[in-house]
Backbone bond lengths (Angstrom), bond angles and torsions (degrees), N, CA, C in turn:
res aa  C-N    CA-C-N  psi(-1)  N-CA   C-N-CA  omega(-1)  CA-C   N-CA-C  phi
1 M - - - 1.546 - - 1.594 107.04 -
2 L 1.277 119.01 -43.98 1.451 120.30 179.35 1.533 115.01 -59.72
3 N 1.367 109.88 -45.49 1.576 112.02 179.41 1.534 109.67 -70.16
4 W 1.306 122.32 -29.69 1.441 125.01 -178.51 1.555 107.98 -67.67
5 I 1.454 116.72 -42.60 1.400 121.58 -175.99 1.555 106.83 -72.11
6 T 1.348 115.99 -41.68 1.473 118.40 177.08 1.516 112.85 -58.87
7 N 1.285 116.12 -45.66 1.538 120.69 -177.93 1.475 108.86 -59.63
8 I 1.325 118.78 -43.81 1.519 123.76 -174.69 1.569 106.42 -66.04
9 I 1.341 118.45 -48.14 1.487 123.74 179.17 1.451 110.71 -57.62
10 S 1.347 115.26 -46.23 1.541 123.72 -175.76 1.557 108.04 -64.81
11 S 1.329 114.40 -43.70 1.528 119.37 -173.33 1.522 116.71 -81.15
12 L 1.457 115.29 -31.78 1.443 119.54 -171.05 1.460 108.55 -115.42
13 G 1.377 122.78 -16.88 1.501 120.70 179.55 1.425 113.89 69.53
14 Y 1.325 116.27 -131.11 1.450 120.02 -178.67 1.531 116.05 -66.23
15 V 1.408 111.47 -30.80 1.487 114.34 179.47 1.519 107.19 -70.82
16 G 1.340 119.99 -35.68 1.458 122.07 177.28 1.497 112.10 -64.83
17 I 1.343 116.81 -36.82 1.576 120.86 -179.69 1.461 107.85 -68.45
18 A 1.347 117.83 -39.78 1.492 118.44 -179.18 1.524 111.77 -69.29
19 L 1.548 113.68 -41.00 1.489 115.87 176.16 1.528 110.98 -62.12
20 L 1.309 119.53 -39.92 1.451 117.14 -177.44 1.505 115.49 -68.60
21 M 1.316 117.01 -34.11 1.454 124.18 173.74 1.547 111.45 -69.10
22 F 1.290 117.39 -34.98 1.498 124.61 176.97 1.534 104.26 -63.74
23 L 1.314 116.81 -52.41 1.482 118.09 179.42 1.534 116.78 -64.87
24 E 1.310 112.38 -33.55 1.505 116.79 178.15 1.458 112.67 -63.95
25 N 1.412 118.90 -24.55 1.516 121.13 173.83 1.457 110.24 -77.77
26 L 1.288 118.60 -29.15 1.434 124.61 179.46 1.491 116.41 -77.04
27 F 1.412 111.39 -43.92 1.472 122.90 -178.62 1.480 109.49 -124.82
28 P 1.326 119.43 91.50 1.467 122.41 -176.04 1.481 117.15 -49.14
29 P 1.332 119.60 -32.76 1.567 122.98 177.85 1.529 108.73 -45.62
30 I 1.428 118.50 -34.82 1.427 116.03 -177.22 1.572 107.94 -85.10
31 P 1.282 115.41 112.86 1.499 117.78 -165.34 1.527 115.04 -92.84
32 S 1.319 110.32 132.01 1.468 114.93 178.16 1.469 111.24 -70.84
33 E 1.404 116.32 -21.41 1.443 121.23 173.97 1.523 116.28 -68.15
34 L 1.246 115.42 -4.31 1.524 123.40 172.76 1.515 111.46 -111.44
35 I 1.367 114.70 -40.22 1.550 120.04 -176.07 1.504 108.46 -63.79
36 M 1.298 118.30 -56.80 1.488 118.87 -169.45 1.485 115.99 -73.35
37 P 1.425 118.02 -34.72 1.518 113.84 171.32 1.572 112.30 -66.80
38 L 1.337 115.81 -34.22 1.428 116.36 177.45 1.582 113.14 -65.71
39 A 1.363 113.27 -33.94 1.456 117.89 174.25 1.538 113.12 -72.34
40 G 1.351 117.26 -27.84 1.421 123.35 176.24 1.510 108.46 -73.02
41 F 1.326 120.48 -40.61 1.546 124.99 172.22 1.569 108.74 -60.96
42 T 1.297 119.10 -36.23 1.432 117.64 178.38 1.540 114.88 -64.15
43 V 1.422 108.79 -31.59 1.466 109.33 176.54 1.524 113.01 -60.97
44 T 1.343 120.43 -35.07 1.447 127.84 177.40 1.554 111.97 -58.69
45 Q 1.248 113.59 -22.09 1.526 119.35 -177.95 1.606 106.81 -88.98
46 S 1.419 115.79 4.17 1.435 119.16 -178.62 1.523 116.27 61.45
47 K 1.316 112.06 23.76 1.469 120.17 177.93 1.522 114.53 -90.03
48 L 1.360 115.40 -31.70 1.440 123.39 -176.95 1.488 112.83 -132.79
49 N 1.251 119.78 162.30 1.495 126.99 176.90 1.520 110.57 -92.97
50 L 1.270 121.73 134.56 1.468 127.32 -173.14 1.511 110.25 -60.44
51 Q 1.430 114.97 -51.54 1.394 119.39 -177.90 1.518 115.01 -65.59
52 A 1.376 116.84 -36.88 1.448 120.65 176.67 1.611 111.24 -69.37
53 V 1.280 113.66 -33.68 1.597 116.31 175.44 1.548 110.21 -65.25
54 I 1.290 115.83 -38.23 1.504 114.57 -178.68 1.517 110.06 -72.03
55 L 1.318 114.81 -40.90 1.559 120.28 177.96 1.553 108.46 -63.64
56 A 1.331 121.96 -43.37 1.426 120.99 -179.08 1.556 108.08 -63.89
57 G 1.273 121.23 -42.88 1.499 127.70 179.66 1.461 107.31 -56.81
58 T 1.363 117.19 -49.95 1.445 126.66 -174.33 1.526 109.55 -61.71
59 L 1.231 116.73 -48.93 1.522 123.24 -177.10 1.572 108.74 -63.83
60 G 1.346 115.50 -43.19 1.428 117.64 178.60 1.503 112.64 -68.64
61 S 1.310 117.48 -33.48 1.456 118.75 174.25 1.529 113.72 -67.14
62 V 1.302 117.07 -40.18 1.515 120.50 -178.25 1.511 108.85 -71.30
63 L 1.276 117.21 -36.25 1.507 121.33 178.57 1.486 105.51 -64.15
64 G 1.291 121.26 -46.37 1.490 124.81 -177.48 1.512 114.23 -68.93
65 A 1.309 117.51 -11.86 1.507 122.38 175.07 1.434 111.65 -82.07
66 L 1.380 117.88 -28.72 1.431 125.28 -173.46 1.526 114.10 -59.57
67 P 1.397 119.19 -43.34 1.409 118.16 -178.43 1.529 111.64 -61.78
68 W 1.342 115.73 -40.41 1.518 118.34 178.93 1.484 109.08 -64.75
69 Y 1.403 119.47 -36.93 1.434 121.02 -175.37 1.535 107.74 -66.78
70 Y 1.343 115.58 -37.82 1.500 115.50 179.09 1.468 117.19 -79.24
71 I 1.346 114.20 -19.90 1.518 116.42 167.08 1.416 109.31 -62.52
72 G 1.351 119.31 -46.06 1.425 123.49 -175.56 1.571 111.53 -66.95
73 K 1.317 112.75 -31.90 1.509 121.51 -178.05 1.465 114.37 -79.95
74 L 1.297 116.59 -35.14 1.465 120.51 -170.48 1.557 113.16 -101.70
75 V 1.324 116.43 -25.39 1.540 119.78 178.83 1.487 104.38 -87.76
76 S 1.319 117.93 127.32 1.474 124.10 -178.85 1.404 110.63 -62.06
77 E 1.309 119.30 146.16 1.435 122.17 179.72 1.508 114.97 -62.80
78 E 1.296 114.47 -29.58 1.529 119.60 175.29 1.528 110.21 -61.92
79 R 1.396 113.31 -48.62 1.505 116.46 179.12 1.521 113.76 -62.52
80 L 1.296 114.42 -38.20 1.432 118.57 179.98 1.481 109.50 -66.53
81 R 1.430 119.31 -39.35 1.461 119.39 178.28 1.482 109.31 -66.78
82 N 1.314 120.56 -40.47 1.519 121.75 -178.79 1.536 107.65 -61.07
83 W 1.406 115.15 -43.95 1.393 115.40 -176.29 1.591 114.36 -66.60
84 I 1.299 111.18 -35.77 1.484 117.29 175.96 1.575 111.13 -64.97
85 N 1.294 114.14 -39.24 1.441 118.43 176.80 1.449 116.58 -59.56
86 K 1.378 114.07 -35.93 1.454 119.30 -179.62 1.484 114.05 -86.52
87 H 1.457 118.03 -36.96 1.392 121.18 -172.79 1.562 114.46 -123.21
88 G 1.212 117.37 -1.63 1.497 122.43 -171.93 1.561 112.48 -65.17
89 K 1.339 115.90 -22.54 1.474 114.84 -173.22 1.536 107.53 -68.71
90 W 1.456 113.70 -28.39 1.443 111.49 -179.86 1.494 117.11 -73.02
91 L 1.337 113.40 -13.15 1.506 120.28 177.90 1.557 106.53 -110.83
92 T 1.319 118.20 14.62 1.448 120.43 -170.10 1.512 118.02 41.40
93 L 1.395 111.35 46.28 1.407 123.08 174.54 1.448 115.84 -111.58
94 S 1.372 119.68 144.19 1.437 121.43 175.17 1.513 108.30 -134.28
95 T 1.322 118.17 167.87 1.519 118.11 -173.83 1.544 105.73 -72.54
96 S 1.406 126.39 -18.40 1.383 127.04 168.91 1.528 112.96 -56.13
97 D 1.338 115.15 -28.61 1.453 117.03 -177.86 1.528 111.09 -72.79
98 I 1.342 115.56 -31.49 1.503 120.87 169.31 1.523 112.17 -57.04
99 D 1.327 116.70 -52.57 1.457 126.21 178.13 1.501 110.39 -53.96
100 K 1.354 114.77 -49.11 1.510 120.75 -177.91 1.501 110.46 -61.86
101 S 1.351 115.36 -47.72 1.391 122.64 -173.76 1.640 108.08 -65.98
102 K 1.321 116.98 -36.67 1.517 117.38 179.51 1.529 107.61 -67.76
103 R 1.371 115.88 -42.66 1.523 117.73 -179.56 1.541 107.99 -60.21
104 W 1.311 119.25 -46.76 1.495 123.88 177.90 1.503 112.84 -54.09
105 M 1.384 110.24 -45.69 1.479 115.95 -177.46 1.522 111.83 -65.56
106 R 1.312 118.70 -37.02 1.454 121.67 -176.77 1.516 111.77 -69.08
107 K 1.428 111.01 -39.50 1.429 116.75 -175.88 1.495 113.46 -85.77
108 Y 1.372 118.30 -40.94 1.420 123.59 -171.52 1.585 113.67 -125.30
109 G 1.297 116.95 24.92 1.502 119.00 -164.65 1.433 116.02 -45.67
110 K 1.419 118.22 -49.04 1.383 121.02 -178.78 1.615 115.97 -62.25
111 A 1.373 104.35 -48.29 1.488 111.66 179.40 1.514 116.56 -64.75
112 V 1.395 115.60 -30.78 1.419 122.24 178.49 1.566 106.32 -64.93
113 I 1.317 120.01 -50.68 1.430 126.47 -173.58 1.577 106.27 -65.19
114 F 1.260 118.59 -44.80 1.461 119.00 -176.58 1.620 110.22 -65.50
115 F 1.359 113.03 -51.67 1.453 115.65 -171.89 1.554 107.74 -76.95
116 G 1.330 115.22 -30.04 1.539 114.12 -179.49 1.554 115.59 -63.79
117 R 1.378 109.98 -24.49 1.496 113.21 171.25 1.411 124.56 -69.36
118 L 1.462 108.52 -8.77 1.487 118.73 -179.15 1.597 109.78 -98.72
119 V 1.341 116.74 -1.58 1.384 116.76 -173.42 1.545 114.22 -113.92
120 P 1.294 118.65 110.32 1.545 119.14 177.62 1.498 112.49 -47.80
121 G 1.299 118.36 145.95 1.429 120.03 178.88 1.553 110.30 86.88
122 I 1.352 116.84 -46.90 1.505 121.10 -173.51 1.463 104.95 -91.86
123 R 1.460 121.05 -30.40 1.413 120.71 -165.94 1.561 112.32 -69.13
124 T 1.346 118.64 -26.72 1.453 121.63 175.83 1.535 110.10 -69.84
125 F 1.251 120.57 -42.68 1.501 123.00 -163.84 1.585 108.06 -97.92
126 I 1.285 119.32 -11.26 1.474 121.99 -178.51 1.495 111.11 -56.75
127 S 1.327 121.16 -23.90 1.422 124.96 -174.97 1.610 109.80 -75.11
128 V 1.300 117.76 -25.37 1.450 119.93 178.36 1.470 115.79 -59.69
129 P 1.267 121.20 -50.64 1.483 122.58 178.50 1.539 109.57 -65.50
130 A 1.315 117.64 -31.55 1.462 120.16 175.77 1.488 110.52 -58.68
131 G 1.413 118.78 -42.61 1.422 122.46 176.94 1.432 113.40 -68.89
132 L 1.330 114.64 -45.47 1.530 121.45 -177.50 1.549 103.77 -56.32
133 D 1.282 121.05 -45.06 1.494 124.74 -177.19 1.443 115.93 -76.98
134 K 1.387 113.76 2.01 1.525 121.46 178.28 1.546 107.74 56.97
135 M 1.284 117.76 38.12 1.458 118.53 168.91 1.423 111.98 -58.67
136 P 1.384 118.64 133.24 1.500 120.13 179.97 1.583 115.10 -52.17
137 L 1.166 121.22 146.82 1.468 124.92 -174.10 1.583 110.07 -62.66
138 I 1.334 114.28 -46.71 1.518 119.51 -170.86 1.522 107.04 -64.29
139 P 1.369 120.41 -54.81 1.472 119.04 -178.99 1.565 108.99 -63.33
140 F 1.334 123.02 -29.68 1.449 123.01 175.56 1.574 110.87 -61.33
141 I 1.292 112.13 -44.33 1.517 120.09 -176.04 1.523 106.96 -67.76
142 L 1.377 118.20 -41.30 1.473 122.44 -170.78 1.553 105.08 -70.21
143 Y 1.346 120.11 -47.47 1.382 122.63 179.28 1.505 117.46 -64.95
144 S 1.365 110.35 -38.32 1.485 121.39 175.44 1.536 107.61 -60.30
145 F 1.287 113.85 -51.12 1.472 122.17 -178.41 1.574 111.92 -57.69
146 G 1.431 114.60 -43.17 1.435 117.03 -179.44 1.531 112.39 -65.47
147 G 1.322 114.93 -46.30 1.462 117.44 177.64 1.602 117.00 -65.73
148 S 1.331 112.89 -37.19 1.333 119.37 178.21 1.565 112.60 -70.84
149 L 1.390 115.65 -35.99 1.412 119.47 178.50 1.581 110.17 -67.46
150 L 1.264 121.77 -34.86 1.441 124.05 176.42 1.386 109.29 -70.95
151 W 1.367 121.08 -39.57 1.540 123.15 -175.56 1.528 105.94 -69.54
152 T 1.233 118.12 -50.04 1.486 120.64 -174.75 1.544 111.15 -64.97
153 A 1.362 118.72 -36.79 1.407 123.98 -177.59 1.599 106.90 -65.73
154 I 1.341 113.37 -45.75 1.489 116.97 -175.51 1.610 105.83 -63.48
155 L 1.348 120.96 -46.16 1.490 121.35 -175.23 1.572 108.63 -70.80
156 T 1.277 116.24 -36.23 1.497 119.51 -175.44 1.610 108.06 -69.00
157 Y 1.362 111.72 -46.05 1.503 114.82 -178.30 1.564 109.39 -69.73
158 A 1.267 118.45 -29.30 1.499 118.85 176.89 1.513 109.12 -63.91
159 G 1.378 114.52 -48.48 1.504 121.58 176.24 1.521 110.18 -56.36
160 F 1.297 116.75 -40.05 1.479 119.66 -176.65 1.573 109.99 -68.96
161 I 1.391 115.91 -41.02 1.470 119.69 -178.90 1.539 111.03 -71.51
162 L 1.394 118.15 -40.21 1.369 120.32 -174.94 1.566 113.79 -81.68
163 G 1.317 116.64 -10.92 1.472 115.91 178.00 1.377 113.80 57.92
164 N 1.322 116.20 -128.06 1.462 125.22 -177.21 1.545 115.23 -61.69
165 N 1.339 114.47 -17.56 1.497 121.86 -177.61 1.538 108.85 -95.13
166 F 1.423 116.17 17.50 1.515 116.08 -174.05 1.566 113.75 -51.62
167 Q 1.325 117.56 -23.85 1.479 120.68 -174.91 1.490 109.94 -68.75
168 L 1.334 121.20 -16.71 1.462 124.30 178.64 1.569 110.42 -70.68
169 V 1.359 118.41 -15.84 1.390 122.02 179.64 1.607 106.79 -59.59
170 E 1.378 114.30 -41.68 1.501 117.76 -174.70 1.561 106.99 -59.21
171 K 1.254 117.72 -33.67 1.549 118.74 -174.06 1.514 112.36 -70.60
172 Y 1.381 112.55 -30.34 1.447 116.76 -177.23 1.595 114.45 -94.66
173 V 1.264 117.93 -7.95 1.480 120.08 -179.83 1.521 109.64 -62.04
174 G 1.368 117.31 -39.18 1.531 118.84 175.82 1.478 112.24 -48.87
175 L 1.324 115.48 -46.66 1.499 119.79 -176.69 1.537 108.19 -68.83
176 L 1.313 121.14 -41.57 1.387 123.05 179.08 1.578 111.50 -64.86
177 S 1.305 113.55 -40.32 1.609 117.03 177.70 1.463 106.90 -65.26
178 G 1.352 120.92 -42.48 1.408 121.13 176.98 1.623 116.85 -55.43
179 I 1.364 109.47 -42.66 1.548 117.25 176.73 1.537 105.31 -61.42
180 I 1.236 121.45 -48.52 1.451 126.81 -171.79 1.555 108.46 -61.27
181 I 1.410 114.06 -47.73 1.442 117.47 -178.98 1.516 112.48 -64.02
182 A 1.439 115.47 -39.33 1.411 118.87 174.25 1.505 113.28 -59.75
183 A 1.437 116.41 -40.87 1.488 120.49 176.66 1.522 109.49 -58.54
184 I 1.344 119.44 -46.17 1.468 124.05 -178.83 1.496 112.31 -58.42
185 I 1.360 113.01 -45.57 1.487 117.79 -175.95 1.635 105.53 -68.56
186 L 1.265 119.34 -42.18 1.418 122.39 173.45 1.491 112.59 -55.09
187 F 1.299 115.81 -44.52 1.543 118.96 -177.51 1.508 106.06 -65.22
188 L 1.402 119.58 -38.76 1.467 120.66 -172.94 1.597 105.73 -70.60
189 I 1.386 118.35 -42.39 1.387 118.96 -179.11 1.585 112.11 -63.41
190 I 1.275 116.74 -46.08 1.463 119.82 176.40 1.598 109.19 -56.25
191 S 1.308 117.13 -48.58 1.492 121.82 -179.71 1.545 109.46 -58.96
192 F 1.321 122.09 -37.87 1.387 126.59 -178.83 1.543 109.12 -71.04
193 I 1.344 119.61 -46.11 1.346 123.13 179.74 1.576 114.08 -63.16
194 R 1.343 110.33 -39.18 1.588 115.90 173.08 1.454 113.94 -62.54
195 R 1.390 114.26 -41.92 1.559 112.87 -177.31 1.530 107.83 -74.11
196 K 1.242 122.60 -28.20 1.391 124.83 179.61 1.582 111.21 -71.07
197 S 1.325 115.94 -38.62 1.507 123.12 175.25 1.497 112.67 -65.50
198 R 1.350 116.30 -32.98 1.485 123.34 -178.09 1.579 106.91 -72.18
199 Q 1.377 115.99 -38.29 1.442 121.44 178.76 1.524 115.02 -67.24
200 N 1.445 115.57 -26.93 1.487 119.25 -173.87 1.614 108.03 -88.99
């Protein structure tokens, strides 16, 4: 995997980075936690520009989110529920996940899209409930772009700073993801408390 990613970045440059991040959103086993730090390391070799690397990775990530968004938008909820009832157990999904995602989208749609793009595992599929909830395309792109920009910038800069040790980034992503998830939970708790206090 590492050699394949290295070859694509070396031969295609910014286009290769965008392509890899596009594929990473379609096929999660291709990890952004390896792509962007490696691209950041390449910057230290004076082969690429840091800002252009971050932009290429962000654009690829947003483009990769669009197919999932349109799956959610174009596939009827009934068909999706039927498919999950038949095959969801292999992906540890249930129809209650649809209900939960729809409630989250109605209450925290923009925040869910933005922060979801920062969490490995979630970042790929967060686009589906956005499509299901018929979130307008432009806000979806803007919030996906914001979250993706922050994510790719963190990973790229980490690879740039760590140099030859860029692979260490993958080890620390779990900690970063935990902090982000904790921040999202805290945000939801505060929002819930504020809403309750307004009702009383």
